[in-house]
Every structure is written in structure tokens, then in C-alpha cells.
N, C-alpha and C positions, 0 to 999 in steps of 0.2 A: 445440587451434584456440587461438590468441590471443584474449583479450578485446578489444573495441573500446573505444575512447577515447569514453565518454560523460560529459555531466556529472553523473550520478549517482556514478560511479566517481570522479572526480575529487572530487566533495563528500565521499564516504566516507573518500579519502584526505588530505582537507584537514583533515577533523574528527579524523583519527588513529585512525578507527575500525577496530579490528581486523576483518577480515572477509575470507572465501574466496571468489573468484568462481568460478562455474559456468557454463560455456558449453556449450550444447547445442542441437540443432536443434528444429523444430517440435515441439510436444508436442500430443496431443488431449485428454487429461484431467488433472485434479488429480493421481490415481494415477500417471499416468505422469510428470508433473513431478517428483512427490516421489520417485520411484525414480531418476531420472538425479541428482537432487540428493543423494541418499541420505539422505532424511529422511522423516519420516512425513508424510502429508497435512495433519495439524493445523499442521505447523511452515512451511507454506508460507504466506505472507502476500499476501490481495490487498490492492492500494491501490486505492480507488475515490473518484473525485472527485463530491462534492456541494455543489449549489447551495444555499445558505442563503437567500440575496437577491438581488436585482440587483447584481452586480458582487462578490459575496461568496461564495466558495469555502472547502473545507475537505477534508482527506484523512482518510478514515476507514480504518485497517488492520483486516482481517477475516481470522481465522484460515480457511484453506482449506476444512475442514471445517464452515464456517457461513456465514450471509448476514446482510445488514443486516436488523435488525428496525427497518422504518419508524416505528411507533408510539413504540418507545423512542427513535430518533433526534429526533423532533419533540418528546417530553417533555424531552430532555436540553438540546435547544437552544432550548427554549421557544418554537417556531413552530408554525404551524399547516400550512404547507407547505414542503417541500423536495423537490429533484428531483436527477436525474443530468442533467447537460448532455450534448448530442450530441456525437459525435466529434470535430466540427470545433471547438467549443467547448473541449472538454477539451483538445484539443492547445493552443490558444491560450491559455490560461489556466496550463498545466503546462508546456508546451515538449515533452510527450510524446505520442505517440499511444497509443490504447487498446491494452493488451497489453504494454505497456511503461512504464506511469505509475508513479512513485516519489516520494515528498516530497523525497529526496535529489537534489539540483541543479534542482529544480523552478523555475520562473519566479517565482511568488509574485505578491503585491497590486502592481501598476504602480503605485497612488497612494502607498503606503507604501514599497515596496522590500522590505518584510519577507515571508518565507515564509508561505504558507497555515497555518492552523492544522492540528492533526493529533490525531485522537482514536483511541485504541488500544483495540480490544475488551478489556474485562477478563481474558478467557480467554487472552490473549497472555501476560500476565504470570504467571499462576496456574499455568501449564504447565511442565514441565520442557524444557530443551534450547535449543538455538539456533533460530532463524527464518531463512526465506530470504525475500528481498523481491526485487522486480524492480529491475535495474540500468540501466534507461534504453534497452533493445536488445531486441528478439524473442529470445529463447533465452539470455539473459544474466541471471543471479540472483547476487545477494550473500547468504550466509549470516553471520549476525552474532550475538552475544551479545543476548538479548531486552532485558536491563535497560540495556544501553548504547545499543540501538536507540531504547528509550524516551525514554532521558535527552538523546540526540542531538537528537531531533525534539521534545524540550520536550511530548510527547505527553501529553494529557488521557487518563486511564484512565477507562473508561465501560463498562457492561454495554449493549452496543448491537447485538448480533446474536442470532440464533436458529438452530437446526439447520437445515441445507439441505432444502428443499421437494422432495421426490421429482419428477422430471420427469414431466409429464403428470397430476400430482396435482391 
């Protein structure tokens, strides 16, 4: 199956970032996504959009086996309240629908024309091996070198996650 033409894949190419595109059908779990990409679940990155203030958003890159620690994020950003926008707002500010969001090729801040800031959890760079990030369409991912990813996105590295809470806990 050929990769679709997405703003994310065009951005990766424009940046000259070496990457391997994986195109797969729907997956039902992190483990399944990792398996079809030939990676460990911890190497799958979730891109989450966080609203810092009115009209101010940022991306948070979270390893697949972790989740955002809201107290850590609030402390890092020195704010009392942050939230995740609903799916309509997320699409409006990134250009991508949920499940396809990535910092690559996203719309960014309309007032400045600059990309939204990116925070990458510290575990991303402390673990060995490449990482896989969404590539702007359902079932499409790009596997890239971790350090190159962080540098290309000018990501701020910080401890902002915690282990996943088991479902039903």
C-alpha cells in the first residue's frame, strides 16, 4: 500500500529528515501498532495537543507506554490550568484530526505563523532506538531517529509523564 500525500510526510521530506513510512490498517491497541511497525510499544510516540491558554497550544510527545502527568505539565508551564481541546478545536489548530495529529506539517499559530511549541518527554531521548510518530493520516506512521526528531522539532525535553494507569483503576 502506498503512503498517502500528507503535510506531515511533505514536512519530513522538506526537512531532509531520514524516515521510514509504515502504512497499515486500523489497529486496536498500542501493542498492535508497535507490532505492525516492528517496534517496541515504548518507541511509539503519541502526539497530544494541550491548550495552555486562550489561543495558545503546544504538542506533547509521550512514549506509548506512558501518559501525561498533569501536575508535572502544570509545573513545567508554570500555570494552574491546562487542558486538551475537543476534537474540533484540535483539528482547527493543527490541521489534523485526532488519531493523525503530529507536529510535522501542522498549521501552527495563526497570529505568528510559527509552529506550536513541542515538549518531548525526557524518556524519549533516554531510551535507545528510533521512534515512530504519526504521519498525518490514519494508519500511517514515520519511524525516525530520536535525536533528529527532537532537533527538527526544536523540542523542549522535560519529565512530563508517568506510567499508564491501568484501565478501570
